C-alpha positions in Angstrom: 0.0 0.0 0.0 1.2 3.5 -0.7 2.2 5.3 2.4 1.0 8.8 2.7 2.9 11.8 4.2 0.4 12.6 6.6 -2.4 10.8 8.7 -6.0 11.7 8.1 -8.2 12.3 11.1 -11.8 12.5 11.0 -14.8 12.9 13.4 -18.3 12.3 12.3 -21.6 14.2 13.6 -24.5 12.1 12.4 -28.0 13.8 12.7 -30.5 11.0 13.0 -34.2 12.2 12.3 -36.2 10.1 14.9 -39.0 8.1 13.6 -42.0 10.1 15.5 -45.3 11.3 14.1 -45.0 14.6 15.6 -42.3 17.2 16.3 -40.1 17.3 19.5 -42.0 19.9 21.4 -45.3 20.3 19.6 -47.9 18.3 17.9 -47.3 19.4 14.3 -46.7 16.5 11.8 -43.2 15.4 10.8 -44.5 13.9 7.5 -42.2 14.7 4.5 -43.2 16.4 1.4 -46.2 18.6 2.5 -46.4 21.9 1.0 -44.0 24.5 2.5 -45.1 26.1 6.0 -48.2 24.0 6.3 -46.9 21.9 9.3 -46.1 24.6 11.7 -47.7 26.1 14.8 -46.9 28.9 17.5 -44.5 26.6 19.2 -42.2 25.7 16.1 -42.4 29.1 14.6 -41.2 30.5 18.1 -44.1 33.0 18.6 -44.3 34.9 21.9 -46.1 33.1 24.8 -46.0 29.8 23.1 -44.7 26.9 25.5 -43.1 23.7 24.3 -44.4 20.1 25.5 -41.8 17.2 25.2 -42.4 14.5 23.0 -42.0 11.1 25.2 -41.5 8.9 22.1 -38.4 11.0 21.0 -36.9 10.2 24.7 -37.7 6.5 24.1 -36.0 6.4 20.9 -32.9 8.1 22.0 -32.4 5.8 24.9 -33.0 2.9 22.6 -30.3 4.1 20.3 -27.9 4.8 23.1 -28.1 1.5 24.5 -27.5 -0.1 21.2 -24.6 2.0 20.8 -23.2 0.9 24.3 -23.4 4.3 25.6 -24.0 5.4 29.3 -27.7 6.5 29.7 -28.2 9.7 31.9 -30.9 9.2 34.3 -31.0 13.1 34.7 -30.6 15.3 31.7 -31.8 18.8 30.8 -32.6 21.0 27.8 -30.3 24.1 26.8 -30.7 27.0 24.2 -28.0 27.1 21.6 -28.2 30.9 20.4 -27.4 31.7 16.9 -29.0 33.6 14.0 -29.9 31.9 10.8 -32.9 32.6 8.3 -34.5 29.2 8.9 -34.3 29.3 12.7 -37.3 31.3 13.6 -36.9 31.5 17.4 -33.3 32.8 17.3 -32.1 29.7 19.2 -32.2 25.8 19.1 -33.4 23.6 22.0 -30.6 21.4 22.3 -28.6 19.5 25.2 -25.2 20.9 26.2 -23.4 19.7 29.3 -25.8 16.8 30.2 -26.6 14.8 27.0 -28.9 11.9 27.3 -26.1 9.6 26.0 -22.4 9.4 26.7 -19.5 7.4 25.3 -20.3 4.2 23.5 -19.0 3.1 20.1 -19.8 1.3 16.8 -17.9 -1.6 15.4 -17.3 -1.3 11.5 -15.2 -3.0 8.7 -12.0 -1.5 8.1 -8.7 -2.3 6.4 -5.3 -2.5 8.2 -3.0 -0.2 6.4 0.0 -2.0 7.4 -1.1 -5.5 6.1 -4.2 -4.7 4.0 -6.1 -7.3 5.8 -9.8 -6.6 6.6 -10.3 -6.0 10.3 -13.0 -5.0 12.6 -12.5 -1.5 14.2 -14.4 0.2 16.8 -15.4 3.8 16.3 -15.6 5.3 19.8 -18.3 8.1 20.4 -18.1 11.1 22.5 -21.9 11.5 23.1 -25.2 11.5 21.6 -27.7 14.2 22.3 -31.4 15.3 21.5 -32.0 18.5 19.8 -34.8 20.1 17.3 -34.2 20.6 13.8 -34.2 23.9 12.0 -36.1 24.8 8.9 -34.8 24.8 5.4 -33.6 27.4 3.1 -34.4 27.1 -0.5 -32.3 29.0 -3.0 -33.6 30.0 -6.4 -30.4 30.0 -8.5 -32.2 30.3 -12.0 -30.5 33.0 -14.3 -31.6 36.6 -13.2 -32.9 35.5 -9.7 -31.4 35.2 -6.3 -34.4 34.5 -4.2 -34.2 32.5 -1.0 -37.3 31.1 0.6 -37.8 29.3 3.8 -39.7 26.4 4.6 -40.3 25.7 8.3 -42.0 22.2 8.0 -38.9 20.7 9.4 -38.5 23.3 12.2 -38.8 21.4 15.5 -38.2 17.9 14.2 -36.7 15.6 16.6 -32.9 14.9 15.9 -30.4 12.7 17.8 -26.9 14.0 17.1 -24.3 11.3 17.4 -20.9 12.6 17.8 -17.9 10.4 17.1 -14.3 10.6 18.6 -11.9 11.8 15.8 -10.7 8.1 15.3 -11.8 7.6 11.7 -8.8 7.5 9.5 -10.2 7.3 5.8 -13.1 8.3 3.5 -13.7 4.7 3.1 -14.0 4.1 7.1 -16.3 7.1 7.2 -18.6 5.6 4.5 -18.6 2.2 6.5 -19.3 4.0 9.8 -22.4 5.9 8.3 -23.5 2.7 6.5 -23.4 0.7 9.7 -25.0 3.6 11.8 -27.9 3.9 9.3 -28.5 0.2 9.3 -28.5 0.1 13.0 -30.8 2.9 13.5 -33.2 1.6 10.7 -33.0 -1.9 12.1 -34.2 -0.5 15.4 -37.1 1.5 14.1 -35.4 4.7 15.4 -35.4 6.3 11.9 -36.6 5.6 8.5 -33.1 6.4 7.1 -34.0 8.2 4.1 -31.1 10.3 3.2 -32.8 12.0 0.3 -35.5 13.3 2.6 -32.9 14.4 5.2 -33.7 11.7 7.7 -30.0 11.0 8.3 -27.3 13.7 7.7 -23.6 14.0 8.4 -21.1 16.6 9.0 -17.4 15.5 8.7 -14.7 17.3 10.7 -11.5 16.6 9.0 -7.7 17.5 9.3 -4.3 16.1 8.8 -1.5 15.1 11.1 1.9 15.4 9.8 5.5 14.7 11.2 7.8 17.6 11.0 11.3 17.2 12.5 10.0 14.5 15.0 7.1 16.4 16.0 3.3 15.8 15.0 1.7 19.0 13.7 -2.0 19.4 12.5 -3.8 21.4 9.9 -6.6 23.5 10.8 -10.0 21.5 11.3 -12.6 21.9 8.6 -16.2 21.0 9.3 -17.8 19.8 5.9 -21.6 20.3 5.8 -24.3 19.1 3.2 -23.6 15.5 3.0 -26.5 13.7 2.3 -25.3 10.3 0.7 -22.6 8.0 1.2 -20.9 8.7 -2.0 -21.0 12.4 -1.0 -19.4 11.6 2.2 -16.6 9.7 0.4 -16.0 12.3 -2.3 -15.9 15.2 0.0 -13.3 13.8 2.3 -11.0 12.8 -0.6 -11.4 16.3 -2.0 -10.8 17.9 1.3 -7.7 15.8 2.1 -6.0 16.8 -1.0 -7.0 20.4 -0.7 -5.7 20.6 3.0 -2.4 19.2 2.0 -2.0 21.6 -0.7 -2.8 24.5 1.5 -0.3 23.4 4.1 2.4 22.7 1.6 2.0 26.3 0.5 1.3 28.2 3.8 2.5 25.9 6.5 -0.4 26.9 8.7 -1.2 24.7 11.7 -4.2 24.2 14.0 -4.3 27.3 16.1 -2.7 29.5 13.5 -6.0 29.6 11.4 -9.6 29.3 12.8 -11.8 26.3 12.3 -13.8 26.8 9.3 -17.0 25.4 7.7 -17.2 24.5 4.2 -20.0 23.1 2.2 -19.9 20.2 -0.1 -20.9 21.1 -3.7 -22.0 17.8 -5.5 -21.9 19.2 -9.0 -18.4 20.8 -8.9 -17.0 18.0 -6.5 -15.3 20.5 -4.2 -15.9 22.1 -0.8 -16.7 25.7 -0.8 -15.8 28.1 2.2 -18.9 28.9 4.2 -17.7 30.6 7.4 -15.5 30.5 10.4 -16.8 27.8 12.8 -18.4 29.0 16.1 -17.2 27.7 19.5 -19.4 26.9 22.4 -19.0 30.3 23.9 -20.3 31.8 20.8 -23.6 30.0 21.1 -24.2 31.3 24.7 -25.8 28.1 25.9 -28.0 28.4 29.0 -30.5 25.9 30.5 -34.1 26.3 28.7 -36.5 28.0 31.4 -39.4 26.5 29.4 -38.7 22.9 29.9 -38.2 20.6 33.1 -35.3 18.3 33.2 -35.9 14.7 32.1 -35.7 12.0 34.6 -35.5 8.2 33.4 -36.4 5.4 35.6 -34.7 2.1 35.9 -38.0 0.7 34.2 -37.5 3.3 31.2 -34.0 2.0 30.5 -34.9 -1.8 31.0 -37.6 -1.4 28.5 -35.3 0.3 25.8 -32.7 -2.4 26.7 -35.1 -5.1 25.7 -36.1 -3.3 22.4 -32.3 -2.8 21.6 -31.3 -6.3 22.3 -31.4 -7.4 18.7 -28.9 -5.5 16.6 -27.4 -6.2 13.2 -24.2 -7.5 14.7 -26.0 -9.9 17.1 -28.1 -11.1 14.3 -25.1 -11.6 12.0 -23.6 -13.7 14.7 -26.6 -15.9 15.2 -27.2 -16.5 11.4 -23.8 -17.3 10.8 -22.8 -19.1 14.1 -26.1 -20.8 15.0 -27.9 -21.3 11.9 -24.8 -21.8 9.7 -25.5 -19.3 6.9 -23.0 -18.1 4.7 -21.7 -14.6 5.6 -23.0 -13.0 2.4 -26.4 -14.6 3.0 -26.5 -13.4 6.4 -25.5 -9.8 5.4 -28.3 -9.7 2.7 -30.8 -10.7 5.2 -29.6 -8.4 7.7 -29.8 -5.4 5.0 -33.4 -6.3 4.4 -34.1 -5.2 8.2 -35.5 -6.6 11.4 -38.9 -7.7 9.7 -37.1 -9.9 7.3 -35.1 -11.5 10.2 -38.5 -12.2 11.8 -40.0 -13.6 8.9 -37.3 -16.1 8.7 -37.1 -17.0 12.2 -40.9 -17.6 12.1 -40.5 -20.2 9.4 -37.7 -22.0 11.2 -39.6 -21.9 14.3 -42.5 -23.9 12.4 -40.0 -26.5 11.4 -38.5 -25.4 8.0 -34.7 -26.0 7.9 -32.5 -22.7 8.0 -31.0 -23.6 4.6 -34.2 -24.0 2.8 -36.0 -21.0 4.3 -33.0 -18.8 3.5 -32.9 -19.9 0.0 -36.6 -19.2 -0.7 -36.2 -15.9 1.0 -33.4 -14.8 -1.0 -34.7 -15.9 -4.3 -38.4 -15.7 -4.3 -39.3 -13.3 -1.5 -36.7 -10.8 -2.2 -37.2 -10.9 -5.7 -41.0 -9.9 -5.2 -39.7 -7.1 -2.7 -37.2 -5.7 -5.3 -39.6 -5.8 -8.3 -42.6 -4.2 -6.2 -40.3 -1.9 -4.1 -41.8 -2.9 -0.9 -40.9 -4.3 2.5 -41.4 -7.7 4.0 -44.3 -6.4 5.9 -46.2 -6.0 2.5 -45.3 -9.5 1.1 -48.7 -11.0 0.5 -47.7 -14.6 1.9 -47.5 -14.8 5.7 -44.6 -16.7 7.0 -46.7 -19.3 8.3 -48.1 -20.2 4.9 -44.7 -20.3 3.2 -43.4 -22.5 5.9 -46.1 -25.0 5.2 -45.3 -25.0 1.6 -41.7 -25.7 2.4 -42.4 -28.3 4.8 -44.5 -30.1 2.0 -41.4 -30.0 -0.1 -39.2 -31.1 2.4 -41.7 -34.0 3.0 -41.6 -35.0 -0.5 -45.4 -34.6 -1.2 -44.6 -31.7 -3.6 -41.4 -31.0 -5.6 -39.5 -27.7 -5.8 -40.6 -26.7 -9.2 -44.2 -27.2 -8.4 -43.8 -25.6 -5.2 -42.6 -22.4 -7.2 -46.0 -22.7 -9.1 -47.9 -22.9 -5.6 -45.9 -19.8 -4.3 -47.0 -17.8 -7.4 -50.5 -18.7 -7.0 -50.4 -17.5 -3.0 -48.8 -14.3 -4.2 -51.3 -13.7 -6.8 -54.2 -14.5 -4.5 -53.4 -13.2 -1.1 -55.1 -15.1 1.8 -54.7 -18.5 -0.4 -53.4 -21.0 1.9 -50.5 -23.4 1.1 -53.0 -26.5 1.1 -55.3 -24.7 -1.2 -52.4 -23.5 -3.6 -51.1 -27.2 -3.8 -54.6 -28.5 -4.4 -55.5 -26.0 -7.1 -52.5 -27.3 -9.0 -53.9 -30.8 -9.0 -51.1 -32.2 -7.3 -51.4 -35.6 -6.1 -49.0 -38.1 -4.4 -47.5 -40.5 -6.9 -46.9 -43.8 -5.1 -43.5 -45.6 -5.0 -44.8 -48.4 -7.2 -45.7 -46.0 -10.1 -42.3 -44.3 -9.7 -40.5 -47.6 -10.1 -42.4 -48.5 -13.2 -41.5 -45.0 -14.8 -37.9 -45.3 -13.6 -37.6 -48.7 -15.5 -39.2 -47.6 -18.6 -36.9 -44.3 -18.6 -33.7 -46.5 -17.9 -34.6 -48.8 -20.7 -35.0 -45.8 -23.0 -31.6 -44.3 -22.0 -29.0 -46.9 -21.6 -26.4 -44.2 -21.6 -27.5 -42.8 -18.4 -26.9 -46.3 -16.8 -23.3 -46.3 -18.2 -22.7 -42.9 -16.9 -23.8 -43.6 -13.5 -22.0 -46.8 -13.3 -18.8 -45.0 -14.3 -19.3 -42.6 -11.3 -21.4 -39.7 -12.8 -24.6 -39.6 -10.6 -25.4 -36.1 -12.1 -26.4 -37.8 -15.4 -29.7 -38.9 -13.6 -30.8 -35.3 -13.8 -31.4 -35.9 -17.6 -34.3 -38.1 -16.7 -36.3 -35.5 -14.9 -37.5 -33.7 -18.0 -38.8 -36.8 -19.7 -40.3 -38.0 -16.4 -42.2 -34.9 -16.1 -43.7 -35.0 -19.6 -45.1 -38.5 -18.6 -46.3 -37.5 -15.0 -46.1 -33.8 -13.9 -46.6 -34.7 -10.3 -43.4 -36.9 -10.1 -40.9 -35.9 -7.3 -37.4 -35.5 -9.2 -35.7 -36.4 -6.0 -37.5 -39.6 -5.5 -37.1 -40.4 -9.2 -33.5 -40.0 -9.1 -33.0 -42.0 -5.7 -34.9 -45.0 -7.2 -33.1 -44.8 -10.5 -29.9 -44.9 -8.6 -30.8 -47.9 -6.6 -32.2 -49.8 -9.6 -28.7 -49.2 -11.4 -26.8 -50.3 -8.2 -28.8 -53.4 -7.7 -28.7 -54.2 -11.4 -32.5 -54.2 -11.5 -32.4 -52.8 -15.2 
């Protein structure tokens, strides 16, 4: 691997929009896509005399996220006002948490690459904190020719966010992308967010600088915070660009941290460049003080225990179970996990009813997920309940129906929601073929195909598969597995 003349240091701030129906301090809807400024009220507009009322579900989701990330959960936390002026912040302050965040420390394990060896390894990204805050509105810039209008949509103002702040221990753009990918999966898996980055449900700011060795001492370039990162691809591209830019600036100016202020730069996805926005404020500039309109939040042990139960099943724990206990391949486990918690529950429901893990997984990956992809829906919308698919697969495992006819039965169940496995099988006219009838058919097929007999005797048992097609033409209800087993026995015992 190419050794760089610097070490990249990255800290990420991930803003997770919590999956609540209403805003953090009022009952306005959080639904995306409504006409501008139609989901507002005196509270989220910051009108005089309007008082906030806390959304309890936001607290529950934040605690659930914190436990899944291994954070220390604060049993006592309070609200603070973060004061700054911005056109889409109507109150002139943001209600946030300063010195007593709801979640402290913790970490997230990601896939990484060891720079020295090039081997794939697991790396734990430590967290500083995760705190709750309300979102600001959205500025919409009309940059058409001859125009310079900016309009404000306050529908998003007051939406509950959980800001998750990592330690500056991420060392490459690829690691940053992996971290965000795993964070998004975890938050969606636990029902904390819908994870739609195009709608702003998960956004990230990246703090980037370089550490260089100069005369035996480590010096660092000024930290830059990159904003407007709304996709994994944007995060990766922006960090790559910013690293190159900072190294060029340092080579030209020699300025280090402390000699130049921390700045905020926005990512322009069109030009592929970061653009200077402003000097970054420090905590003193925000003039934090406790919010006088909200009482502190006190969590009981029962609150925390309930969240712990809901956060017990994470992507990592599920991967371990699928690979270690159910003996699935790592790539199979990953595909299932990426489909979310509902897909795992669907699989586990089939296994609990007696279907083997291997068969249940195969049908989910091939048939169920094909339907989900084609119809752009989730497992919850799949028209065949897990119990009915399980009955169909058990019928296949028991030999009362073969796989190909089973696929036909499943298609009928998909096309006719509510159709049971038994009715679907019955509608195909599938009847059990007794062993005597199969033996007569096997003898006839082997007499007609002596070359198959020779191949099997020479050690090529796969040659028996050539008999399945002709057998199906003679009897569509024949079980290919039994057919080949009986043909093999006849050949081995010289019964033909």
